[in-house]
N, C-alpha and C positions, 0 to 999 in steps of 0.2 A: 256132220257135226263137229267130229274132232279135226278135220281138214279145215274147216271154217274157223275154229278156234287157233289153229296154228297159224293161218293166213293173217288172222286179225293181229296176232301177236308180232308176225313179222312185220306188217305194215305199221304198228303203233309199238315202236321198241320201248317206249318209256310208260311204266304203269304204275299205280298205287291204288291199293283198296282200304277203303275204311268203311265199317259197317255195311257191307254188302252193297256197297257202291264202288265201281271200278272207274278210274279216270286213266285213260289212256292218250297220249300224245306222240304225234310224229311232227319233225321239224324239217324245214326245207329252206335252204340258203336261196334267195332270189337275186341272181347277178344283175337281171335287168333292171331292178329297183335300187341298186346298191352303186355308190359312186366313191370307190376307194380313194381316188385321188383327192377326194373332199372331206374324207373322214366319215364316210356314211357307208354302213352295211345293213342290209334288210332281211329279215327271216319272215315266213309264213310257217304257222303252227296250227296244227289241226288236233282237235280234242274232241274225244269220244267219252261220254259218260255213259256208263251202264248200270243199270238198276238190276242187281241180282237178289235182291230181297223179296220181302212178302207184301210190302205196303208202297203204295206211290210217293215221290219225294219231289219238292220243289227247290230248284237252284235260287236263291234270293240274292246273294252278292258274291263278289270274288275278292280276293286280295293277292297280289302278285308282288314279288320280290325278283326284280330285274339286276343283275350284276354284269358291268362291262369288263373287258380283260385287264383294266387298271385297277380293278378293286371298287370302282365306284358303283353304288347303289341307288336303285330307284324304286319306290315304292308305289304301286298302282292300286286303288280301291275303287269299287263302284257296284252299283245295283246290276244284279243279272249278268248276262254274256251277249255280246253283239245285240244288244236292244232287247234282249228277252228274258223273262224268268220262268224257264220251261218247267213243266210237270213232267216228271219221267216215271212213267207206270212200271210195275213190277214185269220183268222180262224184255223192257224196252230199253232204247238208248237215244241220246241226243247229241248230235255232231254239229260242230262249228268251226270256221276257220277264221283266225285273225293274224296279226303283223307285228313285228318288233324292229324299230330301228335300233342301232347302237352306233356309237363313235369309235368303236375297235372292232378288230375281225372276228373277236371271240368274247363269249360271254356266257351266262346261263340264265334260266329261269325256273322258278318253284312259286308254289302258292298254297292258297286253301279256298275252298267254295264254303259258303255258309249256306244250311240247307234247312227245310222244314218238312218233316214227316206228316203223312196224311193224319196222324194222330195229334199234331200239334206240337211234337217235340221239335226242338232246335238242336243242330250239330254241326260239326265242321268236318269236311273231308279233305284229305290231302291230294294236292296236284303234285305229280311226281317232278323232280329236279330234273331238267334236261338241258344238254349244251346247245350253244350257238356258236358254231364254228364254221367260218367261211374257209372254202378250198384254198390251198396255197397257190399263190400266182407266180408263175415262172416266165421270165423274160427272155 
């Protein structure tokens, strides 16, 4: 179990814990979907939400703040994630993958999920800040 925990931390280097809910993020630059000569860079990010609490929780909505390398900010809000409002039972996790285009080769993302507990309580959990950095291109 300890090895598995170390592996998860290595695979998901960015994490935040709020009220026994752990949000882990791994990010990958996608050169095949990027066109630097046209000012377009693209990343995929894999999010894992782990319920370490004693009650089920449901993810209702999300809020993202996306910053590009020039200081421009873009706010994104919406219901659920990838078309779902998952219920995460105690000891379980929910994974999804999404993507982010930018007009600069660097940036960052962070945000919050709005949750409802099985007891009807509502609360917000943090999505950790993570960098979006394209590898340097040498000619």
